[in-house]
NUPAVO-42466 format. One record per residue (C-alpha): residue number from 1; residue in one letter; x, y, z. Coordinates in Angstrom, 3 decimals, padded with zeros to 6 digits. Layout:
<pts>
+-----+---+----------+----------+----------+
!   k ! r !     east !    north !       up !
+-----+---+----------+----------+----------+
! NUM ! A !        X !        Y !        Z !
...
+-----+---+----------+----------+----------+
</pts>
This chain:
<pts>
+-----+---+----------+----------+----------+
!   k ! r !     east !    north !       up !
+-----+---+----------+----------+----------+
!   1 ! M ! -024.582 ! -012.773 !  105.061 !
!   2 ! P ! -027.626 ! -014.003 !  103.080 !
!   3 ! R ! -029.748 ! -013.222 !  106.232 !
!   4 ! I ! -028.402 ! -009.743 !  106.612 !
!   5 ! A ! -029.048 ! -009.029 !  102.978 !
!   6 ! T ! -032.665 ! -010.300 !  103.314 !
!   7 ! L ! -033.279 ! -008.072 !  106.267 !
!   8 ! A ! -031.740 ! -005.107 !  104.711 !
!   9 ! L ! -033.693 ! -005.227 !  101.454 !
!  10 ! P ! -037.186 ! -004.125 !  102.841 !
!  11 ! A ! -035.540 ! -001.100 !  104.488 !
!  12 ! L ! -033.956 ! -000.046 !  101.147 !
!  13 ! L ! -037.203 ! -000.429 !  099.397 !
!  14 ! L ! -038.975 !  001.583 !  102.026 !
!  15 ! G ! -036.404 !  004.289 !  101.941 !
!  16 ! C ! -036.804 !  004.476 !  098.211 !
!  17 ! H ! -040.124 !  006.285 !  098.423 !
!  18 ! A ! -039.811 !  007.642 !  101.953 !
!  19 ! K ! -038.050 !  010.872 !  100.678 !
!  20 ! F ! -040.929 !  011.324 !  097.999 !
!  21 ! K ! -043.586 !  010.929 !  100.858 !
!  22 ! K ! -041.843 !  013.675 !  102.680 !
!  23 ! N ! -041.532 !  016.018 !  099.887 !
!  24 ! A ! -044.798 !  015.429 !  097.824 !
!  25 ! P ! -046.964 !  017.464 !  100.435 !
!  26 ! L ! -044.373 !  020.421 !  099.944 !
!  27 ! I ! -044.874 !  020.441 !  096.072 !
!  28 ! D ! -047.827 !  022.497 !  094.689 !
!  29 ! Q ! -047.076 !  022.077 !  091.043 !
!  30 ! V ! -044.465 !  020.588 !  088.822 !
!  31 ! R ! -043.219 !  021.405 !  085.357 !
!  32 ! V ! -043.439 !  018.477 !  083.019 !
!  33 ! E ! -040.712 !  017.674 !  080.516 !
!  34 ! A ! -040.260 !  014.570 !  078.191 !
!  35 ! L ! -037.290 !  013.615 !  076.327 !
!  36 ! T ! -036.058 !  010.546 !  074.359 !
!  37 ! V ! -032.931 !  008.821 !  075.384 !
!  38 ! G ! -033.286 !  005.471 !  073.682 !
!  39 ! G ! -034.829 !  004.120 !  070.480 !
!  40 ! P ! -037.024 !  001.109 !  069.180 !
!  41 ! N ! -036.401 ! -002.539 !  070.269 !
!  42 ! V ! -038.100 ! -005.491 !  068.445 !
!  43 ! E ! -038.094 ! -008.965 !  069.920 !
!  44 ! L ! -039.560 ! -011.623 !  067.844 !
!  45 ! G ! -040.282 ! -015.204 !  068.701 !
!  46 ! K ! -037.492 ! -017.750 !  068.534 !
!  47 ! V ! -037.226 ! -021.541 !  068.266 !
!  48 ! Y ! -036.020 ! -023.286 !  071.305 !
!  49 ! V ! -034.524 ! -026.631 !  070.447 !
!  50 ! D ! -032.600 ! -029.074 !  072.670 !
!  51 ! A ! -029.878 ! -030.204 !  070.365 !
!  52 ! E ! -029.457 ! -033.477 !  072.173 !
!  53 ! E ! -033.166 ! -034.436 !  071.940 !
!  54 ! A ! -034.039 ! -032.906 !  068.496 !
!  55 ! G ! -030.889 ! -034.146 !  066.586 !
!  56 ! G ! -028.337 ! -032.262 !  064.631 !
!  57 ! L ! -030.541 ! -031.406 !  061.556 !
!  58 ! A ! -033.337 ! -030.072 !  063.758 !
!  59 ! A ! -031.051 ! -027.999 !  065.808 !
!  60 ! L ! -029.404 ! -026.545 !  062.815 !
!  61 ! A ! -032.907 ! -025.609 !  061.371 !
!  62 ! G ! -033.797 ! -023.978 !  064.676 !
!  63 ! V ! -030.532 ! -021.942 !  064.393 !
!  64 ! A ! -031.395 ! -020.771 !  060.929 !
!  65 ! V ! -035.024 ! -019.726 !  061.901 !
!  66 ! N ! -033.470 ! -017.773 !  064.869 !
!  67 ! I ! -031.002 ! -015.923 !  062.632 !
!  68 ! A ! -033.773 ! -015.044 !  060.206 !
!  69 ! Q ! -035.829 ! -013.749 !  063.105 !
!  70 ! E ! -032.880 ! -011.620 !  064.450 !
!  71 ! I ! -032.477 ! -010.077 !  060.873 !
!  72 ! K ! -036.262 ! -009.159 !  060.780 !
!  73 ! E ! -035.837 ! -007.729 !  064.247 !
!  74 ! V ! -033.218 ! -005.292 !  062.976 !
!  75 ! N ! -035.255 ! -004.473 !  059.763 !
!  76 ! Q ! -038.377 ! -003.716 !  061.893 !
!  77 ! E ! -036.280 ! -001.521 !  064.416 !
!  78 ! V ! -035.227 !  000.467 !  061.428 !
!  79 ! R ! -038.735 !  000.724 !  060.107 !
!  80 ! I ! -040.085 !  001.797 !  063.487 !
!  81 ! A ! -037.298 !  004.453 !  063.943 !
!  82 ! G ! -038.412 !  005.829 !  060.557 !
!  83 ! A ! -042.058 !  005.889 !  061.194 !
!  84 ! V ! -042.259 !  006.991 !  064.758 !
!  85 ! N ! -041.955 !  010.736 !  065.496 !
!  86 ! T ! -040.196 !  011.042 !  069.061 !
!  87 ! G ! -041.595 !  014.561 !  069.384 !
!  88 ! D ! -045.178 !  012.948 !  069.077 !
!  89 ! I ! -044.511 !  010.239 !  071.574 !
!  90 ! Q ! -042.983 !  012.731 !  073.960 !
!  91 ! D ! -046.131 !  014.892 !  073.541 !
!  92 ! G ! -048.262 !  011.851 !  074.150 !
!  93 ! L ! -046.388 !  010.870 !  077.416 !
!  94 ! E ! -046.591 !  014.393 !  078.734 !
!  95 ! S ! -050.377 !  014.599 !  077.921 !
!  96 ! G ! -051.309 !  011.348 !  079.517 !
!  97 ! L ! -049.541 !  012.356 !  082.590 !
!  98 ! V ! -050.828 !  015.884 !  082.832 !
!  99 ! E ! -054.458 !  014.746 !  082.187 !
! 100 ! A ! -054.399 !  012.014 !  084.649 !
! 101 ! L ! -052.635 !  014.201 !  087.272 !
! 102 ! G ! -055.171 !  017.103 !  086.971 !
! 103 ! E ! -055.082 !  019.134 !  090.157 !
! 104 ! G ! -053.680 !  016.320 !  092.107 !
! 105 ! P ! -053.050 !  014.495 !  094.299 !
! 106 ! P ! -050.110 !  014.417 !  094.829 !
! 107 ! F ! -049.828 !  017.709 !  093.079 !
! 108 ! A ! -050.866 !  019.670 !  089.851 !
! 109 ! S ! -048.696 !  020.508 !  086.817 !
! 110 ! T ! -047.739 !  023.859 !  085.413 !
! 111 ! E ! -046.531 !  025.161 !  081.924 !
! 112 ! D ! -044.452 !  027.806 !  083.610 !
! 113 ! S ! -041.087 !  027.323 !  082.260 !
! 114 ! A ! -039.523 !  029.206 !  085.181 !
! 115 ! H ! -041.213 !  026.982 !  087.722 !
! 116 ! G ! -038.494 !  025.201 !  090.016 !
! 117 ! D ! -040.022 !  021.821 !  090.548 !
! 118 ! L ! -039.561 !  019.511 !  087.634 !
! 119 ! L ! -040.986 !  016.190 !  086.734 !
! 120 ! Q ! -038.695 !  014.820 !  084.018 !
! 121 ! L ! -039.909 !  011.928 !  081.853 !
! 122 ! E ! -037.288 !  009.824 !  079.962 !
! 123 ! I ! -038.401 !  007.536 !  076.999 !
! 124 ! M ! -036.068 !  004.725 !  077.295 !
! 125 ! E ! -037.267 !  002.346 !  074.711 !
! 126 ! Y ! -040.388 !  001.479 !  072.563 !
! 127 ! G ! -041.040 ! -001.280 !  070.127 !
! 128 ! V ! -042.771 ! -004.651 !  069.536 !
! 129 ! Y ! -042.482 ! -008.002 !  071.671 !
! 130 ! V ! -043.419 ! -011.499 !  070.528 !
! 131 ! P ! -042.753 ! -013.979 !  073.098 !
! 132 ! Y ! -042.771 ! -017.156 !  070.719 !
! 133 ! L ! -043.293 ! -017.923 !  067.179 !
! 134 ! G ! -046.956 ! -017.562 !  066.304 !
! 135 ! A ! -047.848 ! -015.592 !  069.405 !
! 136 ! Q ! -049.683 ! -012.351 !  069.405 !
! 137 ! A ! -047.329 ! -009.269 !  069.528 !
! 138 ! S ! -047.601 ! -006.483 !  072.039 !
! 139 ! F ! -046.575 ! -002.931 !  071.536 !
! 140 ! T ! -044.112 ! -002.063 !  074.386 !
! 141 ! F ! -043.271 !  001.291 !  075.800 !
! 142 ! D ! -040.512 !  001.874 !  078.483 !
! 143 ! A ! -040.128 !  005.170 !  080.326 !
! 144 ! R ! -038.622 !  006.680 !  083.553 !
! 145 ! A ! -039.808 !  009.473 !  085.636 !
! 146 ! R ! -037.712 !  011.636 !  088.013 !
! 147 ! I ! -038.808 !  014.469 !  090.090 !
! 148 ! Y ! -036.335 !  017.308 !  091.130 !
! 149 ! R ! -037.023 !  020.124 !  093.609 !
! 150 ! G ! -036.189 !  023.819 !  092.693 !
! 151 ! D ! -032.705 !  023.242 !  094.422 !
! 152 ! G ! -031.824 !  020.284 !  092.123 !
! 153 ! D ! -032.427 !  017.701 !  094.748 !
! 154 ! R ! -033.909 !  014.428 !  093.150 !
! 155 ! V ! -036.891 !  013.208 !  095.401 !
! 156 ! Y ! -038.475 !  010.641 !  093.041 !
! 157 ! K ! -037.343 !  008.029 !  090.499 !
! 158 ! K ! -039.514 !  005.340 !  089.039 !
! 159 ! R ! -039.432 !  003.162 !  085.723 !
! 160 ! M ! -042.600 !  002.144 !  083.997 !
! 161 ! T ! -043.100 ! -000.461 !  081.225 !
! 162 ! C ! -046.486 ! -000.553 !  079.468 !
! 163 ! T ! -047.767 ! -003.106 !  076.962 !
! 164 ! G ! -050.961 ! -003.409 !  075.022 !
! 165 ! S ! -053.137 ! -001.826 !  072.254 !
! 166 ! L ! -054.219 !  001.662 !  072.721 !
! 167 ! G ! -055.011 !  004.848 !  070.543 !
! 168 ! D ! -057.649 !  005.184 !  067.829 !
! 169 ! P ! -059.901 !  002.134 !  067.802 !
! 170 ! N ! -060.329 !  002.379 !  064.094 !
! 171 ! T ! -056.713 !  002.000 !  063.497 !
! 172 ! V ! -054.443 !  000.669 !  066.193 !
! 173 ! A ! -056.992 ! -001.498 !  068.204 !
! 174 ! V ! -058.087 ! -003.310 !  065.027 !
! 175 ! V ! -054.660 ! -003.831 !  063.519 !
! 176 ! F ! -053.240 ! -004.978 !  066.943 !
! 177 ! G ! -055.589 ! -007.814 !  066.938 !
! 178 ! T ! -053.834 ! -009.248 !  063.931 !
! 179 ! V ! -050.267 ! -008.344 !  064.796 !
! 180 ! N ! -048.824 ! -011.869 !  065.487 !
! 181 ! N ! -046.182 ! -011.819 !  062.847 !
! 182 ! V ! -043.820 ! -009.538 !  060.858 !
! 183 ! K ! -046.181 ! -009.666 !  057.816 !
! 184 ! A ! -048.869 ! -008.033 !  059.678 !
! 185 ! L ! -046.550 ! -005.464 !  061.198 !
! 186 ! K ! -045.322 ! -004.540 !  057.727 !
! 187 ! E ! -048.920 ! -004.007 !  056.549 !
! 188 ! M ! -049.316 ! -001.204 !  059.109 !
! 189 ! S ! -048.833 !  002.212 !  057.708 !
! 190 ! D ! -046.236 !  004.611 !  059.142 !
! 191 ! A ! -049.142 !  006.644 !  060.472 !
! 192 ! E ! -050.742 !  003.601 !  062.204 !
! 193 ! L ! -047.354 !  002.794 !  063.800 !
! 194 ! N ! -046.762 !  006.305 !  064.976 !
! 195 ! E ! -050.401 !  006.480 !  066.482 !
! 196 ! A ! -049.762 !  003.198 !  068.212 !
! 197 ! F ! -046.817 !  004.454 !  070.059 !
! 198 ! I ! -048.456 !  007.779 !  070.828 !
! 199 ! G ! -051.328 !  005.838 !  072.449 !
! 200 ! M ! -048.770 !  003.676 !  074.396 !
! 201 ! A ! -047.012 !  006.776 !  075.633 !
! 202 ! R ! -050.269 !  008.419 !  076.684 !
! 203 ! Y ! -051.261 !  005.307 !  078.651 !
! 204 ! C ! -047.855 !  004.984 !  080.272 !
! 205 ! G ! -048.154 !  008.543 !  081.443 !
! 206 ! E ! -051.558 !  007.781 !  082.962 !
! 207 ! R ! -049.996 !  004.832 !  084.716 !
! 208 ! F ! -047.128 !  006.884 !  086.263 !
! 209 ! V ! -049.745 !  009.047 !  087.899 !
! 210 ! L ! -051.253 !  006.096 !  089.615 !
! 211 ! K ! -047.827 !  004.810 !  090.794 !
! 212 ! M ! -046.894 !  008.350 !  092.021 !
! 213 ! R ! -050.109 !  008.623 !  093.978 !
! 214 ! K ! -049.469 !  005.296 !  095.735 !
! 215 ! H ! -045.885 !  006.158 !  096.451 !
! 216 ! A ! -046.648 !  009.632 !  097.889 !
! 217 ! G ! -048.817 !  007.829 !  100.550 !
+-----+---+----------+----------+----------+
</pts>
């Protein structure tokens, strides 16, 4: 059975984009729509302690630190949810994709609301990730693209996670270099947070275009 599964996997992967390769040349333009289906997610660094090696007191201290970090995660998720305008990041995702797409390949975009072929962008999650205590934070943005033909047939599906610092270099890029703890994140204004995620959304839209071109063959 493991041998059969291993042999079947490449065929499944090839088939995943074979339909898109077949349909891409038939698409002249797509209507681009972005929507938000998920909210902010914050993951802060934790303490990893081996209870047997560290001893009881050290293990308890590690647990206390991790609980405190989890509370901070929730607080920052609430903060980001209040600071970030989902309409703004939807616009950022759309604009990044449309600008990078241009006139193609694999196709151009259109603002005609009656156009049949649709490229739907779903924002799954956005937030901040710190791999371990004291590490530099990353802004994260997670989205999914789906392309539907005029008859409703889905011909493409791809998920993209983007990380980094983008946007206005006078705000986001400068602040990002110092975001390695919750204190620095708190010092960002709501406007700076919003601009950070608009920049991440725009960047993710550009990355989507690169992936689509590759998958279109």
